[in-house]
C-alpha positions as CSV (number, residue, x, y, z in Angstrom):
1,X,-56.7,-52.2,-14.7
2,X,-56.8,-49.5,-17.5
3,X,-57.7,-46.8,-15.0
4,X,-54.8,-47.5,-12.5
5,X,-52.4,-47.3,-15.1
6,X,-53.8,-43.9,-16.5
7,X,-53.5,-42.5,-13.0
8,X,-50.2,-43.8,-12.6
9,X,-48.9,-42.2,-16.2
10,X,-50.8,-38.8,-15.2
11,X,-48.8,-38.9,-11.8
12,X,-45.6,-39.5,-13.4
13,X,-46.3,-36.7,-15.9
14,X,-47.0,-34.1,-13.2
15,X,-44.1,-35.2,-11.2
16,X,-41.8,-34.9,-14.4
17,X,-43.2,-31.5,-15.1
18,X,-42.7,-30.3,-11.6
19,X,-39.0,-31.5,-12.1
20,X,-38.6,-29.9,-15.3
21,X,-39.9,-26.5,-14.0
22,X,-37.8,-26.9,-10.4
23,X,-34.5,-27.6,-11.7
24,X,-33.9,-24.2,-13.6
25,X,-35.2,-22.5,-10.5
26,X,-32.8,-24.1,-8.2
27,X,-30.1,-23.3,-10.7
28,X,-31.0,-19.5,-10.8
29,X,-31.3,-19.8,-7.0
30,X,-27.7,-21.1,-6.5
31,X,-26.2,-18.5,-9.0
32,X,-27.9,-15.6,-7.5
33,X,-26.7,-16.6,-3.7
34,X,-23.3,-17.4,-4.9
35,X,-23.0,-14.0,-6.7
36,X,-24.7,-12.2,-3.5
37,X,-22.2,-14.0,-1.2
38,X,-19.3,-12.7,-3.4
39,X,-20.6,-9.4,-3.4
40,X,-21.1,-9.0,0.3
41,X,-17.7,-10.5,0.8
42,X,-16.1,-7.9,-1.5
43,X,-17.9,-5.1,0.0
44,X,-16.5,-6.3,3.6
45,X,-13.1,-6.4,2.3
46,X,-13.5,-3.0,0.7
47,X,-14.8,-1.4,4.0
48,X,-12.1,-3.2,6.1
49,X,-9.3,-1.7,3.5
50,X,-10.8,1.8,3.8
51,X,-10.7,1.6,7.6
52,X,-7.2,0.5,7.6
53,X,-6.2,3.3,5.3
54,X,-8.4,6.0,7.3
55,X,-6.9,4.8,10.7
56,X,-3.4,4.7,9.3
57,X,-3.6,8.3,7.9
58,X,-5.0,9.5,11.1
59,X,-2.5,7.8,13.2
60,X,0.5,9.1,11.1
61,X,-0.5,12.5,11.0
62,X,-1.0,12.6,14.9
63,X,2.8,11.6,15.3
64,X,4.9,8.8,16.6
65,X,3.5,7.8,19.8
66,X,0.1,7.6,18.3
67,X,-1.8,4.1,17.8
68,X,-5.3,2.9,17.4
69,X,-7.0,-0.6,17.3
70,X,-9.5,-1.8,14.9
71,X,-11.7,-5.0,15.3
72,X,-12.5,-6.2,12.0
73,X,-14.3,-9.5,10.8
74,X,-12.4,-11.0,7.8
75,X,-14.6,-12.8,5.2
76,X,-14.3,-16.4,4.5
77,X,-12.9,-16.2,0.9
78,X,-9.9,-14.0,1.5
79,X,-6.9,-15.7,-0.1
80,X,-4.2,-13.1,1.1
81,X,-3.9,-9.6,2.5
82,X,-0.9,-7.6,1.4
83,X,0.3,-4.3,3.2
84,X,3.1,-2.6,0.9
85,X,4.1,0.8,0.5
86,X,1.0,2.7,0.1
87,X,-1.4,0.1,-0.6
88,X,-3.8,-2.5,1.0
89,X,-4.6,-5.1,-1.1
90,X,-7.1,-8.1,-0.5
91,X,-7.1,-11.0,-2.8
92,X,-10.4,-12.8,-2.8
93,X,-11.8,-16.2,-4.2
94,X,-14.9,-15.7,-6.0
95,X,-17.0,-17.8,-8.4
96,X,-15.4,-16.0,-11.4
97,X,-11.7,-16.2,-10.1
98,X,-9.4,-14.3,-8.0
99,X,-10.4,-10.6,-7.3
100,X,-8.3,-7.9,-6.0
101,X,-9.6,-5.2,-3.6
102,X,-7.0,-2.1,-3.6
103,X,-7.2,0.9,-1.4
104,X,-4.4,3.5,-1.8
105,X,-3.1,5.5,1.4
106,X,-1.3,8.6,1.5
107,X,1.3,7.3,3.8
108,X,3.5,4.2,3.8
109,X,2.1,1.1,5.4
110,X,3.9,-2.1,6.4
111,X,3.2,-4.9,8.4
112,X,0.9,-7.9,8.0
113,X,-2.7,-9.1,8.6
114,X,-3.7,-12.6,9.2
115,X,-6.2,-13.9,6.2
116,X,-7.9,-16.3,8.4
117,X,-11.6,-15.6,8.6
118,X,-13.2,-14.4,11.6
119,X,-12.9,-11.3,13.9
120,X,-9.2,-9.9,14.3
121,X,-7.9,-7.0,16.2
122,X,-5.7,-4.9,14.1
123,X,-3.2,-2.5,15.9
124,X,-2.0,0.5,14.0
125,X,1.2,2.4,15.4
126,X,2.8,5.4,14.0
127,X,6.5,5.3,13.4
128,X,8.9,7.9,12.0
129,X,8.0,7.7,8.4
130,X,5.5,4.9,8.1
131,X,2.7,3.2,9.8
132,X,3.2,-0.4,11.4
133,X,0.2,-2.6,11.2
134,X,-0.2,-6.0,13.0
135,X,-3.0,-8.4,13.8
136,X,-3.7,-11.2,16.4
């Protein structure tokens, strides 16, 4: 009977030791993937904002009947997208709170873009003294 209880005790100690080692590793893994996900989303939003600003400036300088279409993939954690005056502002929800991604344009930008995640078609049209942006 004594040997059976010793084996059981040793087995429980091994399981306990493995659990003590595993839990911090799981926490570190979760923290790393969360920060990586936030970083990838922020970089996607920054790239989209840059593309919108570049396309807006290009269309504006080409003149009034000019337009272009961009296909973009909006990340999951976008709270809002604001196009006002000369700025494109993405507000993003991250593990550390709300972050803003801002790109400034040389031309006036008006319009709106849906903040729902997924692939969107953005139409950029030159007008007299600004650029109109819309998405569907």
